[in-house]
N, C-alpha and C positions, 0 to 999 in steps of 0.2 A: 504494500500500500504506500502511496505517496501523498503528501500534503499539497494541496493546490490552493492558491489565492484567487478569489473571485472578487472583483471590486468595480466600483464606478466612481466617477468624479462628480461630487455633489454640485459643483458650480455649473456643470454641463447638463445635469439632470433636469429635464423639462418635460412635463407631461400635462395633458389637458386637465384642467381643474376638476372636471367631473370624474376623472379617474382616481382622484385622491382617496376616496373611500375604498375603492377596490385595492389600491396599493397597500393601504393600512391593514386591510383584511388578508390579502394574498401573500405579501412578503413574509409576515410571521408564520403563515401556514406552511410555506415551502421550507422554511427553516425547521419547523416542527417535523416535517417529513424527513429531513436530513437527520434529525435527532433520532427519530423512530428507526430509520435505516441503519443507524450506528456509524454514520460517516461524518457527523458534525464534530468540529473541533472548537470553532470560535466564530462569532459574528458581532459586529458593532459598527459604530460610526465615529468619525473624527470631527470634533467641534471646529467649525470654520472660524470661530472667533479667537481661537488659541493658535498663535503663530508658532512656527517651528524654531528650534534653537539647535545649534551644533555644539557638542561638547568634545573638545580635543582630548588626545591621550594624556595631556598634562593637566586636564581639568578646566582649561579655559573655556568659557561659555561665550558664544557669539549668536546674535539674532540671525535668523534666516536658515534657508535650506542649503544643501550642497550646491556649489557653483554650477549653474546651468540646469538645475533640476526645478521643475515646476512644483509648487506646493500643491499637494492633492488632499482635498478634504472630501470625504464621501463615506460610502458604506463598504464594508469588507466582510467576507466570509472565508473561513479556512475549512476545507473538507478533506478528509482522508479517503482517497479513492484508488481503485485498482488499476485504472488505465486512463489515458487521455480521452478515449471515447466516452467512458463513464463520466468523466469530468465535463465534457461538452454537453452531455445530457443535463447534468445539474445546472451548468451555466445557463442553458436554454430555459430551464424551469425558473431560475431566479430572474432572468431577463424578462420573461413573461409576467411574473409576479410583480416586479418593480416597474414595469412598463418603460424600461430603459435598457440600452445595451450594457453589457458587462464585459470587463476585461478579465482574461484568465492568464495566470502564470503558474 
């Protein structure tokens, strides 16, 4: 089994307002399915109001992300799955539930 990251960029997520109630219902339901299937590791979101900081090996703290990296705030799920094909099935279910494309790593 391999752990896969499924995510979306919160700033880019735009769906029709009338879909909101469906997303609120369907997104937790698909995570519930992952838990029942025994593949769920973690899911959550990143607060867009909290900016990133870099902590160097000497403990120095600097505001911002790695040079050239876009700050990503959004939702994340980590699932433990047997194959890339299985992962793409789960990514598809999450995309449908969230009404938004998902990135898989």
